C-alpha positions in Angstrom: 23.3 16.7 -7.3 20.5 18.8 -8.7 20.8 22.5 -8.2 18.1 24.5 -6.5 17.2 26.3 -9.8 16.5 22.9 -11.5 13.0 22.9 -10.1 10.5 25.5 -9.0 9.4 25.2 -5.3 6.1 23.7 -6.5 7.9 21.2 -8.8 10.3 20.2 -6.0 7.6 19.6 -3.5 5.7 17.5 -6.0 8.9 15.6 -6.7 9.4 14.9 -3.0 5.9 13.7 -2.6 5.7 11.5 -5.7 9.1 10.0 -4.9 8.1 9.4 -1.2 4.9 7.8 -2.3 6.8 5.5 -4.7 9.2 4.5 -1.9 6.4 3.7 0.5 4.5 1.7 -2.1 7.7 -0.4 -2.7 9.3 -0.6 0.7 6.6 0.4 3.3 6.7 3.3 5.7 9.9 2.1 7.4 11.7 2.2 4.0 11.2 5.9 3.7 14.0 7.9 5.3 15.2 11.4 4.5 18.6 10.1 3.4 17.1 7.6 1.0 14.6 10.0 -0.4 17.2 12.7 -0.9 19.3 10.3 -2.8 16.3 9.3 -5.0 15.5 12.9 -5.9 19.2 14.0 -6.1 18.9 16.7 -3.6 20.3 17.1 -0.1 18.3 15.8 2.9 17.9 19.3 4.1 15.9 20.2 1.1 13.1 17.9 2.3 12.8 19.9 5.5 12.3 23.1 3.6 8.9 21.7 2.7 8.1 19.3 5.6 8.6 19.8 9.3 9.6 16.2 9.8 9.1 12.8 8.0 5.8 12.2 9.7 4.4 15.3 8.0 5.6 14.0 4.7 4.1 10.6 5.4 0.8 12.3 6.2 0.7 13.7 2.7 1.7 10.3 1.3 -1.2 8.7 3.1 -3.5 11.5 2.0 -2.7 10.6 -1.6 -3.2 6.9 -0.9 -6.7 7.7 0.5 -7.5 9.6 -2.6 -6.4 6.6 -4.8 -8.6 4.3 -2.6 -11.6 6.6 -3.0 -11.2 6.7 -6.8 -10.6 3.0 -7.0 -13.8 2.2 -5.2 -15.8 4.9 -7.0 -14.8 3.6 -10.4 -15.7 0.0 -9.4 -19.3 1.0 -8.4 -20.0 3.8 -10.9 -21.5 1.6 -13.7 -23.6 -0.6 -11.4 -27.3 -0.2 -10.8 -28.5 0.6 -7.3 -28.8 -2.9 -5.8 -27.0 -5.2 -3.3 -24.5 -6.0 -6.0 -23.3 -2.4 -5.8 -22.8 -2.6 -2.1 -20.9 -5.8 -2.5 -18.7 -4.3 -5.2 -17.8 -1.4 -3.0 -16.8 -3.8 -0.2 -14.8 -6.0 -2.5 -13.1 -2.9 -3.9 -11.8 -1.9 -0.5 -10.2 -5.3 0.1 -8.9 -5.5 -3.5 -7.2 -2.1 -3.2 -5.4 -3.1 -0.1 -4.4 -6.4 -1.7 -3.0 -4.5 -4.8 -1.4 -1.6 -2.8 -0.5 -3.4 0.4 2.4 -1.3 1.7 0.8 2.0 0.9 -2.5 0.9 2.6 -0.6 -0.3 5.7 1.1 3.0 5.9 -2.3 4.8 6.3 -3.1 2.8 9.4 0.4 2.5 11.0 1.0 4.5 14.1 3.0 7.7 13.9 6.8 7.5 14.4 7.1 10.5 16.7 9.1 10.2 19.9 7.5 9.8 23.3 8.3 13.4 24.1 6.2 14.6 21.2 2.5 15.4 21.5 0.6 12.4 20.1 -2.8 13.9 20.6 -2.6 16.5 17.8 -5.7 16.2 15.6 -5.4 15.4 12.0 -5.4 18.4 9.6 -8.8 19.4 8.3 -7.9 18.5 4.7 -7.1 15.0 5.8 -10.3 14.7 7.8 -12.2 15.8 4.8 -10.7 13.1 2.6 -11.6 10.5 5.2 -15.1 11.9 5.3 -15.3 11.5 1.5 -14.7 7.7 1.9 -17.3 7.3 4.6 -19.8 9.4 2.6 -19.3 7.1 -0.4 -20.2 4.1 1.8 -23.2 6.0 3.4 -24.6 7.2 0.1 -24.3 3.7 -1.4 -26.1 2.1 1.5 -28.8 4.8 1.2 -29.1 4.5 -2.6 -29.1 0.8 -2.9 -31.0 -0.4 0.2 -33.2 2.6 0.9 -31.4 2.7 4.3 -32.4 5.9 6.2 -29.6 8.4 6.4 -29.6 8.3 10.2 -29.0 4.6 10.0 -26.6 4.7 7.0 -24.1 6.9 8.8 -23.3 4.5 11.7 -23.7 1.5 9.4 -21.0 2.9 7.1 -18.5 3.0 10.0 -19.4 -0.4 11.2 -19.1 -1.8 7.7 -15.7 -0.1 7.3 -14.5 -1.6 10.6 -15.6 -5.1 9.5 -13.9 -4.7 6.1 -10.8 -3.4 7.8 -10.6 -6.5 9.9 -11.2 -8.8 7.0 -8.5 -6.9 5.1 -5.9 -7.3 7.9 -6.6 -11.0 8.2 -6.3 -11.4 4.4 -3.0 -9.5 4.2 -1.3 -11.3 7.2 -2.4 -14.7 5.9 -4.6 -15.6 8.9 -8.1 -15.5 7.3 -8.2 -19.3 7.3 -8.1 -19.2 11.1 -11.7 -18.1 11.1 -12.7 -20.8 8.7 -12.7 -18.7 5.5 -10.3 -19.1 2.6 -11.3 -16.1 0.6 -12.1 -12.5 1.7 -15.1 -12.0 -0.7 -16.8 -15.0 0.8 -16.7 -13.4 4.2 -17.9 -10.2 2.8 -20.9 -12.0 1.3 -21.7 -13.5 4.7 -21.3 -10.2 6.4 -23.6 -8.3 4.0 -26.1 -11.1 3.7 -26.6 -11.2 7.4 -26.1 -7.6 8.5 -28.2 -6.1 5.7 -30.9 -8.8 5.5 -33.5 -6.5 7.0 -33.1 -4.1 4.1 -33.0 -6.6 1.3 -36.7 -7.4 1.1 -37.3 -8.9 -2.3 -33.8 -8.0 -3.6 -32.7 -10.8 -5.8 -29.4 -9.4 -7.1 -26.4 -11.6 -6.7 -23.1 -10.0 -5.7 -20.7 -9.4 -8.6 -18.0 -11.9 -9.4 -15.1 -12.1 -7.0 -11.8 -10.6 -8.1 -9.1 -11.8 -5.7 
């Protein structure tokens, strides 16, 4: 077993977080336990609780990292594209694609907390976590505003509605039930969603959505 002096506190916390993230990515949230994680990092289970109050606190940091990866994945997809409908489509496709490529980590972000019934379930998310969520919504809002000249006051609620629709499409894709609504491919449903919901903002827009990737 590793000795306490083998890592600085900063290194050890980074090791715990990176190892926990890897375990969630492979096995899902339920596959992450203190005992399994301690074995993976070669420390005692008690070491984990020197840095995290409980496993939910650790999972929150894992999910925070996943949200950062999601933001970067989407941003890189749309960065080289000109401001047109194709850029909005690429952003929507990227959200679904990320979940497809990182299924267990993505599912962990939206799984309910594992706290006992006696714990307070109404605790707000930490500010740093809320800020990261806000970054994702701002990316959607700014893309709608830039590409479709959508007023800011409209883009804000539109971004949340678009995310909710994409989330639903993603869930149906991952659980294999998308065909129940008569669609065999998520990007096709995204095309229908954007073509209908955003029609009033398209005007003479003639851009075609980018090629589908799944």
